[in-house]
Structure formats: C-alpha cells, structure tokens
KELO-134766 format. One record per atom (N, C-alpha, C): atom name; residue in three letters; y, z, x. Coordinates in nm, 2 decimals. Layout:
REM residues N
R  atome  residu      py      pz      px
R     CA     ALA       Y       Z       X
...
This chain:
REM residues 90
R  atome  residu      py      pz      px
R      N     MET   -3.79   20.60   19.33
R     CA     MET   -3.73   20.45   19.27
R      C     MET   -3.85   20.38   19.26
R      N     GLU   -3.89   20.30   19.15
R     CA     GLU   -3.98   20.16   19.14
R      C     GLU   -3.93   20.08   19.30
R      N     LYS   -4.05   19.99   19.33
R     CA     LYS   -4.02   19.86   19.42
R      C     LYS   -4.01   19.78   19.32
R      N     THR   -3.94   19.62   19.31
R     CA     THR   -3.97   19.51   19.32
R      C     THR   -4.05   19.38   19.35
R      N     ASP   -4.10   19.34   19.24
R     CA     ASP   -4.22   19.26   19.25
R      C     ASP   -4.19   19.20   19.42
R      N     GLU   -4.04   19.11   19.40
R     CA     GLU   -4.12   19.04   19.57
R      C     GLU   -4.10   19.20   19.72
R      N     GLU   -4.07   19.32   19.63
R     CA     GLU   -4.09   19.39   19.80
R      C     GLU   -4.25   19.41   19.79
R      N     LEU   -4.37   19.43   19.70
R     CA     LEU   -4.49   19.42   19.64
R      C     LEU   -4.54   19.33   19.66
R      N     VAL   -4.48   19.23   19.73
R     CA     VAL   -4.62   19.05   19.71
R      C     VAL   -4.56   19.07   19.86
R      N     LEU   -4.40   19.14   19.96
R     CA     LEU   -4.42   19.12   20.08
R      C     LEU   -4.54   19.26   20.18
R      N     ALA   -4.52   19.33   20.05
R     CA     ALA   -4.56   19.49   20.17
R      C     ALA   -4.78   19.45   20.16
R      N     CYS   -4.74   19.35   20.07
R     CA     CYS   -4.92   19.26   20.01
R      C     CYS   -4.96   19.22   20.09
R      N     ARG   -4.87   19.08   20.17
R     CA     ARG   -4.86   19.02   20.28
R      C     ARG   -4.90   19.14   20.40
R      N     GLN   -4.85   19.17   20.40
R     CA     GLN   -4.86   19.35   20.54
R      C     GLN   -5.01   19.42   20.53
R      N     GLY   -5.07   19.39   20.43
R     CA     GLY   -5.17   19.44   20.39
R      C     GLY   -5.20   19.66   20.35
R      N     ASP   -5.09   19.63   20.36
R     CA     ASP   -5.05   19.71   20.21
R      C     ASP   -5.17   19.73   20.04
R      N     ASP   -5.23   19.86   20.10
R     CA     ASP   -5.32   19.88   19.93
R      C     ASP   -5.22   19.92   19.84
R      N     GLU   -5.15   20.01   19.84
R     CA     GLU   -5.10   20.06   19.77
R      C     GLU   -5.04   19.97   19.73
R      N     ALA   -4.89   19.87   19.78
R     CA     ALA   -4.90   19.73   19.73
R      C     ALA   -4.97   19.65   19.57
R      N     TRP   -5.08   19.66   19.64
R     CA     TRP   -5.12   19.57   19.57
R      C     TRP   -5.14   19.65   19.45
R      N     SER   -5.27   19.80   19.47
R     CA     SER   -5.28   19.86   19.37
R      C     SER   -5.17   19.87   19.27
R      N     LEU   -5.04   19.93   19.32
R     CA     LEU   -4.95   19.84   19.25
R      C     LEU   -4.88   19.74   19.17
R      N     LEU   -4.93   19.64   19.24
R     CA     LEU   -4.94   19.53   19.16
R      C     LEU   -5.03   19.50   19.08
R      N     VAL   -5.10   19.52   19.06
R     CA     VAL   -5.26   19.53   18.95
R      C     VAL   -5.18   19.61   18.83
R      N     ALA   -5.20   19.73   18.86
R     CA     ALA   -5.19   19.85   18.79
R      C     ALA   -5.05   19.76   18.70
R      N     ARG   -4.95   19.70   18.75
R     CA     ARG   -4.80   19.62   18.67
R      C     ARG   -4.84   19.54   18.54
R      N     TYR   -4.98   19.48   18.59
R     CA     TYR   -4.93   19.34   18.49
R      C     TYR   -5.13   19.31   18.50
R      N     GLN   -5.22   19.42   18.50
R     CA     GLN   -5.32   19.39   18.42
R      C     GLN   -5.33   19.34   18.30
R      N     ARG   -5.29   19.48   18.26
R     CA     ARG   -5.27   19.47   18.09
R      C     ARG   -5.21   19.35   17.97
R      N     LEU   -5.17   19.25   18.07
R     CA     LEU   -5.05   19.17   18.04
R      C     LEU   -5.16   19.06   18.08
R      N     LEU   -5.19   19.07   18.17
R     CA     LEU   -5.27   18.88   18.21
R      C     LEU   -5.40   18.98   18.09
R      N     TYR   -5.48   19.06   18.12
R     CA     TYR   -5.58   19.08   18.04
R      C     TYR   -5.54   19.01   17.91
R      N     ALA   -5.47   18.97   17.81
R     CA     ALA   -5.43   18.96   17.67
R      C     ALA   -5.42   18.86   17.68
R      N     ILE   -5.34   18.72   17.81
R     CA     ILE   -5.34   18.63   17.80
R      C     ILE   -5.58   18.62   17.74
R      N     PRO   -5.63   18.57   17.81
R     CA     PRO   -5.73   18.54   17.76
R      C     PRO   -5.82   18.58   17.62
R      N     ARG   -5.77   18.70   17.56
R     CA     ARG   -5.81   18.82   17.52
R      C     ARG   -5.72   18.73   17.34
R      N     ARG   -5.63   18.67   17.36
R     CA     ARG   -5.54   18.66   17.26
R      C     ARG   -5.54   18.48   17.25
R      N     ALA   -5.63   18.37   17.37
R     CA     ALA   -5.75   18.28   17.29
R      C     ALA   -5.82   18.29   17.29
R      N     GLY   -5.84   18.39   17.22
R     CA     GLY   -6.01   18.46   17.17
R      C     GLY   -6.11   18.45   17.23
R      N     LEU   -6.14   18.46   17.33
R     CA     LEU   -6.20   18.54   17.41
R      C     LEU   -6.24   18.71   17.43
R      N     ASP   -6.40   18.70   17.44
R     CA     ASP   -6.40   18.85   17.44
R      C     ASP   -6.41   18.90   17.62
R      N     GLU   -6.38   19.03   17.59
R     CA     GLU   -6.40   19.16   17.71
R      C     GLU   -6.40   19.09   17.85
R      N     ASP   -6.56   19.06   17.86
R     CA     ASP   -6.55   19.05   17.96
R      C     ASP   -6.57   18.84   18.05
R      N     ALA   -6.49   18.79   17.89
R     CA     ALA   -6.45   18.68   17.93
R      C     ALA   -6.36   18.70   18.03
R      N     ALA   -6.26   18.79   17.92
R     CA     ALA   -6.07   18.86   17.99
R      C     ALA   -6.06   18.96   18.12
R      N     ALA   -6.21   18.98   18.13
R     CA     ALA   -6.23   19.10   18.26
R      C     ALA   -6.24   18.96   18.35
R      N     ASP   -6.31   18.89   18.29
R     CA     ASP   -6.35   18.82   18.46
R      C     ASP   -6.22   18.66   18.53
R      N     ILE   -6.14   18.64   18.40
R     CA     ILE   -6.06   18.61   18.43
R      C     ILE   -5.87   18.66   18.45
R      N     LEU   -5.87   18.77   18.43
R     CA     LEU   -5.83   18.90   18.54
R      C     LEU   -5.85   18.88   18.65
R      N     GLN   -6.00   18.95   18.70
R     CA     GLN   -6.04   18.90   18.85
R      C     GLN   -6.02   18.78   18.89
R      N     ARG   -5.98   18.69   18.82
R     CA     ARG   -6.02   18.53   18.90
R      C     ARG   -5.85   18.56   18.92
R      N     THR   -5.78   18.57   18.86
R     CA     THR   -5.65   18.53   18.89
R      C     THR   -5.62   18.61   18.99
R      N     PHE   -5.58   18.76   18.96
R     CA     PHE   -5.60   18.83   19.15
R      C     PHE   -5.64   18.80   19.20
R      N     LEU   -5.81   18.72   19.21
R     CA     LEU   -5.82   18.62   19.36
R      C     LEU   -5.83   18.62   19.42
R      N     LYS   -5.75   18.49   19.28
R     CA     LYS   -5.66   18.32   19.33
R      C     LYS   -5.51   18.42   19.40
R      N     MET   -5.36   18.53   19.34
R     CA     MET   -5.32   18.54   19.39
R      C     MET   -5.38   18.62   19.56
R      N     LEU   -5.47   18.65   19.61
R     CA     LEU   -5.46   18.78   19.70
R      C     LEU   -5.54   18.63   19.73
R      N     GLU   -5.57   18.46   19.77
R     CA     GLU   -5.60   18.39   19.85
R      C     GLU   -5.47   18.36   19.85
R      N     ASN   -5.39   18.27   19.72
R     CA     ASN   -5.24   18.22   19.79
R      C     ASN   -5.14   18.35   19.82
R      N     LEU   -5.15   18.45   19.87
R     CA     LEU   -5.08   18.54   19.93
R      C     LEU   -4.98   18.50   19.98
R      N     GLU   -4.97   18.46   20.07
R     CA     GLU   -4.93   18.32   20.21
R      C     GLU   -4.82   18.27   20.21
R      N     GLN   -4.87   18.15   20.05
R     CA     GLN   -4.84   18.08   19.99
R      C     GLN   -4.71   18.04   19.89
R      N     ILE   -4.72   18.24   19.87
R     CA     ILE   -4.60   18.17   19.72
R      C     ILE   -4.51   18.23   19.79
R      N     LYS   -4.44   18.06   19.73
R     CA     LYS   -4.29   18.02   19.77
R      C     LYS   -4.21   18.13   19.72
R      N     LYS   -4.19   18.22   19.57
R     CA     LYS   -4.04   18.27   19.55
R      C     LYS   -4.16   18.42   19.52
R      N     PRO   -4.20   18.59   19.63
R     CA     PRO   -4.26   18.65   19.58
R      C     PRO   -4.13   18.72   19.45
R      N     ALA   -4.04   18.70   19.42
R     CA     ALA   -3.98   18.80   19.30
R      C     ALA   -4.07   18.72   19.18
R      N     GLN   -4.11   18.57   19.16
R     CA     GLN   -4.13   18.57   19.07
R      C     GLN   -4.31   18.53   19.08
R      N     ILE   -4.31   18.67   19.13
R     CA     ILE   -4.47   18.66   19.08
R      C     ILE   -4.53   18.67   19.00
R      N     HIS   -4.46   18.75   18.83
R     CA     HIS   -4.50   18.70   18.67
R      C     HIS   -4.51   18.62   18.68
R      N     ALA   -4.43   18.48   18.70
R     CA     ALA   -4.42   18.41   18.61
R      C     ALA   -4.54   18.36   18.73
R      N     TRP   -4.62   18.36   18.82
R     CA     TRP   -4.69   18.30   18.89
R      C     TRP   -4.79   18.32   18.86
R      N     LEU   -4.82   18.46   18.82
R     CA     LEU   -5.01   18.54   18.73
R      C     LEU   -4.97   18.51   18.61
R      N     VAL   -4.91   18.45   18.51
R     CA     VAL   -4.93   18.48   18.38
R      C     VAL   -4.96   18.30   18.35
R      N     THR   -4.91   18.21   18.50
R     CA     THR   -4.90   18.11   18.45
R      C     THR   -5.11   18.07   18.50
R      N     THR   -5.10   18.16   18.57
R     CA     THR   -5.25   18.10   18.66
R      C     THR   -5.38   18.17   18.57
R      N     ALA   -5.32   18.31   18.54
R     CA     ALA   -5.41   18.40   18.41
R      C     ALA   -5.47   18.28   18.29
R      N     ARG   -5.33   18.15   18.26
R     CA     ARG   -5.34   18.09   18.15
R      C     ARG   -5.39   17.92   18.21
R      N     ARG   -5.42   17.87   18.32
R     CA     ARG   -5.49   17.80   18.41
R      C     ARG   -5.64   17.90   18.37
R      N     GLU   -5.62   17.96   18.36
R     CA     GLU   -5.85   18.02   18.41
R      C     GLU   -5.83   18.01   18.26
R      N     THR   -5.78   18.09   18.22
R     CA     THR   -5.84   18.09   18.07
R      C     THR   -5.87   17.97   18.03
R      N     LEU   -5.77   17.82   18.00
R     CA     LEU   -5.82   17.69   17.95
R      C     LEU   -5.93   17.67   18.06
R      N     HIS   -5.92   17.68   18.19
R     CA     HIS   -6.07   17.61   18.24
R      C     HIS   -6.19   17.70   18.18
R      N     PHE   -6.21   17.84   18.16
R     CA     PHE   -6.28   17.86   18.11
R      C     PHE   -6.34   17.76   17.96
R      N     LEU   -6.28   17.79   17.85
R     CA     LEU   -6.22   17.76   17.74
R      C     LEU   -6.28   17.59   17.77
R      N     ARG   -6.31   17.53   17.87
R     CA     ARG   -6.37   17.38   17.86
R      C     ARG   -6.43   17.36   17.91
R      N     GLN   -6.51   17.45   18.00
R     CA     GLN   -6.63   17.51   18.13
R      C     GLN   -6.75   17.52   17.99
R      N     ARG   -6.68   17.65   17.86
R     CA     ARG   -6.72   17.66   17.74
R      C     ARG   -6.76   17.59   17.74
R      N     GLN   -6.68   17.47   17.67
R     CA     GLN   -6.66   17.33   17.58
R      C     GLN   -6.82   17.30   17.60
R      N     LYS   -6.80   17.27   17.74
R     CA     LYS   -6.94   17.13   17.80
R      C     LYS   -7.09   17.16   17.76
C-alpha cells in the first residue's frame, strides 16, 4: 500500500532516506513544471527544484500540516520561481 504524504513527511523527520526518495519522486515532475511554465530553461528549473527540496529539508520540523506537503511544495516552488525571475531582472 502506498504511504500518504503525511506518513512520508513524518518518516523523513525520523531520518528515513527511503521516505525522502519517495517524496522527491512523487513531486519532482510537478515542481519542475512550475518554473518551466514560467518560461525558464531546464537549468533554471532544475535549480529551483533543488532549492525547493532543500527548503523542505531545512523546514521539515516546522511544517505544521504534513498531510498538506503538496501545497507547501507548490507554494515554495512558485515563490522560488518568482524570486529567480526578480533576481534575473536586476
């Protein structure tokens, strides 16, 4: 049976590498598509994807609703994309 997002996040908090890999595999395509739809190239999209997962790792303990990690990740990827676009304009 497939684990829920909440179960995976809680397992990640315990240091479960397999849970981390499953979360990344579950969301990498969706999160990569966000900067690509914003017109960014593959390298920029890959960088934003990496930064999004890094932020998740850094904030894993503070995420209040692990069951809603999908929304947290999408919001973070959008913010990272906007930040990248603003930096590029400067």
